[in-house]
N, C-alpha and C positions, 0 to 999 in steps of 0.2 A: 700192702700192695705197692708195687714199684710205681714211680711217678709216670712212667711210660704207659701204664695201664689206665690212668685216670682219663675219663671222658665226660662229656656233658651229661648232666643229670645223675651222676654217681653220687652216692651219699658217703661223706667222709666225716670222721671224728677229728676235730682239732681241739686240743685241751679239754677233751671229754664233752664237747658240745657238737651236736650234729649240724653239718652244713651240706647244702646241695651245690654241686659244681655247675655254675651258670655258664662259664666260658673257659676254654683252654686255648692259650695262644703259644705255639711252639716257635722258637727262634733258634737258628743254628748259626752262631757267629763264625767268622773265618777261622779264628783260633779258639781253642778251649772247648768245653763241653756244652751241650745243648742246654737252653734255658726254657723253662716252662713258666709262663705267667698265667695264674689261675684266679678266676673271680669266683668267690664263694658267696652263697646266701645263707645266713644263719636260719635254721629251721625252727628255732625257738622264738626269735624276736624279729626276723626279717631283715636284719642288718646285713650290709654288704662288706666283704673283706677281700682284698687283693693281696696275693703273695706270689713270690718268685721262688722257683725250685730249679735244681740242676739235675741232669741225668744221674740216675743211681739213688736219688733221694727216695724215701719211703713215706707213705701215708697210711693211716689206719682207716679201713672201710667201716662205716657204721652198719650195724646189724638192723637194717630197716626192712620191714615186711609190709606188703600192701594187702589189705583184705577188703572185700565188699561188705559194707556195713549199712544198716538201716538207721536213718535218723529217727529218733523216738520223740524227744521233746527238749525244751529249754527250761532249766530250773536252777534257782539259786546261783546264777552266774556261770552255769555249766551247760554245755550242749551234750546230750547223752546219745551215744550211738550203740547199736547192738550188732555184734558179729553174726552174720546170717548163717554161718556154719556151726559155731559153737554156742551161740546165744549169750556169750559173755557181753557185759555192758562196759563201755569205756567212756570216760568223761574228757571233754576238751573245754578249757576255760574260755570265757569271752575275750580275754586278752589274746590268746593264741588264735582264736577264730577271726578276730578283727571284723571288718565290715562284710565279710562273706556270709556270715550267719543269717543275714536278711534274706538270702536266696534259698535257705533250707525249708523244705516243706515236709510235714509229718509223713512218715512212711517212705520217704525218698531213699533209694539205695545208691550209695556213692563209694568210690574207692577211698579208703582211709589208710594212711601210712602210720605204722606203729614203730616206735623205738622202744624195745622191750614191751611193756604193757601200756605205754603212754602214747596217745595219738599226737602226732606232731604236724601232720599235714593232711588236708582233704583235697580232693579233686572234684570241683563242681562241674556239672555239664555246662557246655558253652551257652545253652539257652534254657530258660525256664518259662513256663506259662503261668501268668498271674492274672487275677481279675481286677478290673478297674472298679473301685468302690465309690469314688467321688471325682467329678470333674466339672469344670465350668461349662456353661452353654457356649456354643460357638456363635460368632457374630453373623455368620452367613455371608460375609463379604468374600468374594473370590479375588484372589491375587495371583500374580504370575509366580511368585516364590512360595514355597511350602511354608505354612504357618503351624506353629505348635502352641499347645495350651497345657497348663499344668494339670496333672492327674494324680490322684492318690491310689496306690495299689493295695491289694489285700495283705501284703506283708508290711505295710506302713510306709513304704518308700514313696517319694514323689518324683515323677519324671515328666518330661515333655512328650506329648503325644500329638498326632495330627488332629485337626479340628473335627473330623468325622467320628472320632472315638467317643463313646458315651459310657456312662455307668452300666455295669453288667457285662461289658465286653471282656473277652479273654484275649490277652495280648502276649506275644513272645518278647522276652527281654533278654538282652545279651548280658550274661553274668560277669564278663570281663570288663565291660564299660558301663553297665547299668543303663543302657540306652534302649529305647523302643526299637523293635525290629519289624513286627507285622501284627496285624489283627488275625487271630485264628478262630474266633467264634464268639458266641454269646451265651451267657449262663441262662439256661432254660428254667 
């Protein structure tokens, strides 16, 4: 593909390693050819790479496909997903998953990007609902500023929640920040 066709979120192969284009900056100096400064994110390890290209340069587009897959389970250091159309199972290692694995719930269907047959990226929903399994009692003191207390969630995470939240409550958590958003119910 020509450098002029590269845009944000395209998948590119550099030295046979897949990268996501995070940013493209186009500069046209008074003399000479246009310059493209591109910021890449390595889809295998998350590393950032910046390179400069000139008009007419070519890059190789990565053959990445996205499929809706159902999260099945976690076993022996792998997260197992099933393609909902073909029922094929794909494995993503804990290293590739990173801290995002804590937000996966059995049966959850999410978009998974494959390079060949290997999952390289998942897209979590922005919010997930989780149950509070343990939290301390609130002191009952009212203050002008909002107070938070620690709470343990059903996925093992600990986050700060408002003092009115109690064990058994279902809360919405932002998967991008790991922060409490709101109370959505109570386990019956």
